[in-house]
C-alpha positions as CSV (number, residue, x, y, z in Angstrom):
1,M,8.4,8.1,-13.1
2,R,6.9,7.1,-9.8
3,R,6.8,3.3,-9.0
4,F,4.1,2.0,-6.6
5,L,3.3,-1.5,-5.4
6,L,-0.2,-2.3,-4.3
7,I,-0.8,-5.3,-2.0
8,D,-4.5,-6.1,-1.8
9,D,-6.5,-9.3,-2.0
10,D,-9.3,-7.5,-3.9
11,E,-8.6,-6.9,-7.6
12,H,-11.4,-4.3,-7.7
13,E,-9.3,-2.2,-5.3
14,F,-6.4,-2.4,-7.8
15,M,-8.7,-1.1,-10.6
16,F,-10.0,1.7,-8.5
17,I,-6.6,2.8,-7.2
18,N,-5.1,2.5,-10.7
19,F,-7.9,4.8,-12.0
20,L,-7.2,7.4,-9.2
21,L,-3.5,7.3,-9.9
22,K,-4.1,7.8,-13.7
23,D,-6.3,10.8,-12.8
24,R,-3.6,12.3,-10.6
25,Y,-0.4,11.4,-12.4
26,E,-1.6,10.6,-16.0
27,D,1.1,8.2,-17.3
28,A,4.0,9.2,-15.0
29,F,3.7,6.2,-12.8
30,T,3.7,2.4,-12.7
31,L,1.5,0.4,-10.4
32,E,2.4,-3.2,-9.7
33,Y,-0.4,-5.2,-8.2
34,V,0.0,-8.4,-6.1
35,S,-2.6,-10.1,-3.9
36,T,-0.4,-11.9,-1.4
37,I,2.6,-11.1,0.8
38,E,4.6,-13.9,-0.9
39,D,4.0,-12.3,-4.3
40,A,5.0,-8.9,-2.8
41,E,8.3,-10.3,-1.5
42,S,9.0,-11.8,-4.9
43,C,8.1,-8.5,-6.7
44,L,10.3,-6.5,-4.4
45,S,13.2,-8.8,-5.0
46,R,12.9,-8.2,-8.7
47,N,11.9,-4.5,-8.9
48,G,12.4,-1.4,-6.8
49,V,9.4,0.7,-5.9
50,D,9.1,4.2,-4.4
51,K,6.1,3.4,-2.1
52,I,4.1,0.4,-1.0
53,L,0.3,0.7,-0.6
54,L,-0.7,-2.1,1.7
55,D,-4.3,-3.2,2.5
56,D,-4.8,-3.5,6.2
57,K,-6.5,-6.9,5.9
58,L,-5.4,-9.5,3.4
59,G,-6.9,-12.9,2.7
60,G,-6.2,-15.8,5.1
61,G,-6.7,-13.5,8.1
62,M,-3.4,-11.6,7.6
63,T,-3.3,-8.1,8.8
64,S,-0.8,-5.3,8.2
65,A,0.7,-6.2,11.6
66,D,1.6,-9.6,10.1
67,T,2.9,-8.2,6.7
68,I,4.8,-5.1,7.7
69,P,7.7,-6.9,9.2
70,K,8.0,-9.1,6.2
71,L,7.9,-6.2,3.8
72,Q,10.5,-4.3,5.8
73,K,13.0,-7.2,5.4
74,C,12.9,-7.0,1.6
75,A,11.9,-3.4,1.0
76,F,14.3,-1.8,3.5
77,N,13.5,1.9,3.6
78,V,10.6,2.0,1.2
79,P,7.7,4.0,2.7
80,I,4.7,1.8,3.6
81,I,1.2,3.3,3.5
82,V,-1.5,1.2,5.1
83,I,-5.0,1.5,3.5
84,S,-7.9,0.7,5.8
85,K,-11.6,1.1,5.9
86,D,-11.5,1.8,9.6
87,T,-8.6,4.2,10.4
88,S,-9.9,4.9,13.9
89,G,-9.7,1.2,14.9
90,A,-7.6,0.5,17.9
91,H,-5.8,-2.3,16.0
92,L,-4.1,0.3,13.9
93,Q,-2.5,2.2,16.7
94,D,0.6,0.0,16.7
95,R,1.2,0.4,13.0
96,A,3.1,3.7,13.3
97,K,5.4,2.1,15.8
98,M,6.0,-0.7,13.3
99,G,7.4,1.7,10.8
100,T,4.5,2.6,8.5
101,N,4.6,6.1,7.1
102,Q,0.9,6.7,7.1
103,I,-2.5,5.1,7.5
104,V,-5.2,6.3,5.1
105,D,-8.9,5.8,4.9
106,K,-9.8,3.7,1.9
107,F,-12.8,6.0,1.2
108,G,-10.7,9.1,1.5
109,F,-7.9,7.9,-0.8
110,R,-8.7,10.3,-3.7
111,S,-8.6,13.3,-1.4
112,E,-5.3,12.1,0.1
113,L,-3.8,11.8,-3.4
114,E,-4.9,15.3,-4.2
115,N,-3.2,16.5,-1.0
116,G,0.2,14.9,-2.0
117,L,0.1,11.5,-0.3
118,L,2.4,10.0,-2.8
119,D,4.5,13.0,-3.8
């Protein structure tokens, strides 16, 4: 069973990603959803996950540059995949250096799943 954590401040994104995961993995996954980095840290201290899906921009002006270091402290070697609506943005160039495993386009997420993004 695959275990994923989605960190996104938009609950509609959770519903959409959950739908895509059900389409891809049927019931062979769990998707935990949190909207803040604080809730993510709490979730990670309680539960292990296989991959973290992180929205590039969270509420309160936080970006993945702010949240990745915090996640790495409590998630250790869990792969972090940043989801962004602008993957060509210059602001994302440093994310790979920060230890993210991949940056994916929000609008191409379904295609990325079909190509084995989370496998």
